[in-house]
TIZATI-117086 format. One line per field, with one value per residue (C-alpha): residue number from 1; x, y, z. Coordinates in Angstrom, 2 decimals. Layout:
BEGIN
seq [NUM, ...] $
px [X, ...] $
py [Y, ...] $
pz [Z, ...] $
END
This chain:
BEGIN
seq [1, 2, 3, 4, 5, 6, 7, 8, 9, 10, 11, 12, 13, 14, 15, 16, 17, 18, 19, 20, 21, 22, 23, 24, 25, 26, 27, 28, 29, 30, 31, 32, 33, 34, 35, 36, 37, 38, 39, 40, 41, 42, 43, 44, 45, 46, 47, 48, 49, 50, 51, 52, 53, 54, 55, 56, 57, 58, 59, 60, 61, 62, 63, 64, 65, 66, 67, 68, 69, 70, 71, 72, 73, 74, 75, 76, 77, 78, 79, 80, 81, 82, 83, 84, 85, 86, 87, 88, 89, 90, 91, 92, 93, 94, 95, 96, 97, 98, 99, 100, 101, 102, 103, 104, 105, 106, 107, 108, 109, 110, 111, 112, 113, 114, 115, 116, 117, 118, 119, 120, 121, 122, 123, 124, 125, 126, 127, 128, 129, 130, 131, 132, 133, 134, 135, 136, 137, 138, 139, 140, 141, 142, 143, 144, 145, 146, 147, 148, 149, 150, 151, 152, 153, 154, 155, 156, 157, 158, 159, 160, 161, 162, 163, 164, 165, 166, 167, 168, 169, 170, 171, 172, 173, 174, 175] $
px [-33.76, -30.87, -31.11, -29.05, -26.49, -25.90, -22.95, -24.90, -23.61, -26.08, -26.54, -28.35, -31.06, -34.70, -35.20, -34.09, -33.92, -31.76, -28.92, -29.73, -28.63, -25.90, -24.66, -24.94, -22.64, -20.37, -20.22, -19.63, -16.70, -15.17, -15.50, -14.31, -17.60, -20.01, -19.79, -20.30, -20.44, -23.30, -25.20, -24.42, -25.58, -28.83, -29.75, -28.73, -31.47, -33.61, -32.08, -30.23, -29.58, -27.75, -24.62, -22.61, -23.61, -21.96, -18.91, -18.54, -19.05, -16.66, -14.16, -14.80, -14.02, -10.79, -9.65, -9.67, -6.66, -7.93, -8.18, -11.45, -12.87, -12.08, -15.20, -17.37, -15.34, -15.96, -19.87, -19.94, -17.79, -20.53, -23.38, -21.80, -21.27, -24.96, -25.50, -22.65, -25.08, -27.36, -24.47, -23.60, -20.28, -18.99, -20.60, -18.66, -15.36, -16.20, -16.86, -13.60, -11.78, -12.90, -12.14, -8.95, -8.03, -9.29, -7.03, -4.28, -3.76, -3.90, -2.43, -4.58, -7.77, -6.47, -6.41, -10.06, -10.97, -9.08, -11.17, -14.54, -13.37, -13.08, -16.70, -17.71, -15.01, -17.36, -17.23, -16.40, -15.99, -13.77, -11.64, -11.31, -10.48, -7.71, -6.69, -6.52, -4.69, -2.24, -1.37, -1.10, 1.25, 3.25, 2.36, 2.69, 2.49, -1.16, -2.30, -1.98, -2.66, -5.89, -7.80, -6.08, -7.18, -10.77, -11.20, -11.95, -14.91, -15.99, -17.23, -17.96, -21.66, -20.54, -21.45, -18.29, -16.02, -14.46, -13.34, -11.87, -9.98, -8.42, -7.43, -5.56, -4.02, -3.00, -1.45, 0.11, 1.80, 2.84, 4.77] $
py [-47.71, -45.63, -45.78, -43.91, -45.69, -44.31, -42.23, -40.37, -42.63, -43.76, -47.36, -49.34, -51.45, -52.00, -51.26, -49.52, -53.01, -54.11, -51.48, -52.19, -55.98, -54.61, -52.46, -55.53, -57.71, -54.75, -54.33, -58.09, -57.73, -54.58, -56.12, -59.35, -60.86, -63.47, -64.44, -61.44, -63.78, -65.92, -62.90, -61.17, -64.63, -64.31, -60.84, -61.30, -63.96, -60.77, -58.35, -60.21, -56.62, -55.00, -54.01, -53.35, -56.57, -58.60, -56.48, -56.87, -60.97, -60.89, -59.06, -61.12, -64.25, -62.79, -61.51, -65.27, -65.77, -69.25, -70.95, -72.76, -69.05, -68.48, -69.84, -67.77, -64.57, -65.58, -65.71, -62.53, -61.14, -62.40, -60.71, -57.79, -57.91, -57.95, -54.82, -52.71, -50.44, -49.82, -48.78, -45.57, -44.14, -44.74, -48.42, -48.93, -48.16, -50.68, -53.14, -52.18, -52.95, -56.21, -56.97, -55.91, -57.92, -60.94, -60.42, -60.16, -56.26, -55.51, -51.71, -51.31, -52.54, -49.73, -47.05, -47.95, -47.87, -44.24, -43.08, -44.07, -42.48, -39.39, -39.86, -40.89, -39.88, -41.83, -44.86, -47.37, -50.55, -48.69, -47.32, -50.88, -52.68, -50.05, -50.40, -54.07, -54.32, -51.66, -54.27, -57.22, -55.19, -53.76, -50.38, -48.62, -45.00, -45.65, -47.59, -44.42, -42.01, -43.57, -43.08, -39.41, -38.42, -39.10, -38.65, -34.71, -35.81, -38.07, -36.96, -38.37, -38.89, -40.76, -44.79, -46.30, -43.38, -45.40, -48.18, -45.28, -44.07, -47.30, -47.85, -44.85, -45.32, -48.76, -47.03, -44.29, -47.01, -49.00, -45.69] $
pz [-24.66, -22.28, -18.69, -16.19, -14.03, -10.51, -11.27, -14.54, -17.26, -19.84, -20.57, -23.32, -21.15, -21.12, -17.75, -14.58, -12.73, -15.39, -14.31, -10.43, -11.38, -13.27, -10.30, -8.03, -10.08, -10.65, -6.70, -6.40, -8.59, -6.68, -3.44, -4.47, -2.88, -4.59, -8.34, -10.44, -13.42, -12.25, -11.47, -14.74, -16.52, -14.52, -15.64, -19.11, -19.50, -18.85, -20.81, -23.71, -25.29, -22.33, -24.09, -20.71, -19.45, -22.44, -22.21, -18.32, -18.81, -21.34, -19.24, -16.09, -18.37, -19.80, -16.35, -15.60, -18.01, -18.83, -21.74, -20.48, -20.70, -24.32, -25.60, -23.33, -24.55, -28.21, -27.37, -25.66, -28.51, -31.32, -29.23, -29.00, -32.98, -33.34, -30.99, -32.00, -34.20, -31.29, -29.12, -27.79, -28.41, -24.86, -25.36, -28.52, -26.75, -24.19, -27.27, -28.85, -25.79, -25.36, -28.84, -28.38, -25.59, -26.82, -30.00, -27.04, -27.39, -23.51, -24.19, -27.07, -24.77, -22.19, -25.11, -25.61, -22.09, -21.57, -24.62, -22.81, -19.68, -21.68, -22.55, -18.92, -16.13, -13.80, -15.64, -12.73, -15.09, -17.46, -14.20, -12.84, -15.93, -16.84, -13.04, -13.69, -16.65, -15.57, -12.89, -15.10, -17.50, -14.54, -15.64, -12.23, -13.83, -15.34, -12.28, -10.49, -13.11, -14.56, -11.27, -10.68, -14.17, -13.26, -9.43, -9.69, -11.58, -8.48, -5.21, -1.74, -3.07, -6.14, -5.82, -5.43, -4.58, -1.76, -4.46, -6.24, -3.20, -2.76, -6.49, -6.29, -3.02, -4.54, -7.43, -5.43, -3.32, -6.43, -7.67] $
END
């Protein structure tokens, strides 16, 4: 079943409640509050086929850059392998990004998230992960330009717009 997120994207989820929970975890990640991974784990128990939650959990573990999280990433990738056939094209780009990053290719992961943004320019997860990886890679141009490319598709009414402006400001300052 497809459910709409607050920014108009379509997510494979069993209910609007699943999407609401995902948005809470995403907001925790964006605001550096609480523990988005714990919330994501709790929510996955309720909707084990929610593709973006598996992608998000894997990304959070990859962002930790700790060997101790690699088993959790491998588990997420295995779950995603069983769900890829039911994924939207947009979700498949997220899956490919996670698998590419897990294989050690950060530039390749960014390329997949950039393609996801062509399909849905208001995908906050893809914007933020592109932003994070541009920072890790020392890629100041994309730190600025990824947000700049999608910003015209957002408005002040779009949930997360303030975070988008913050990322853009950070990217502009970095250049």
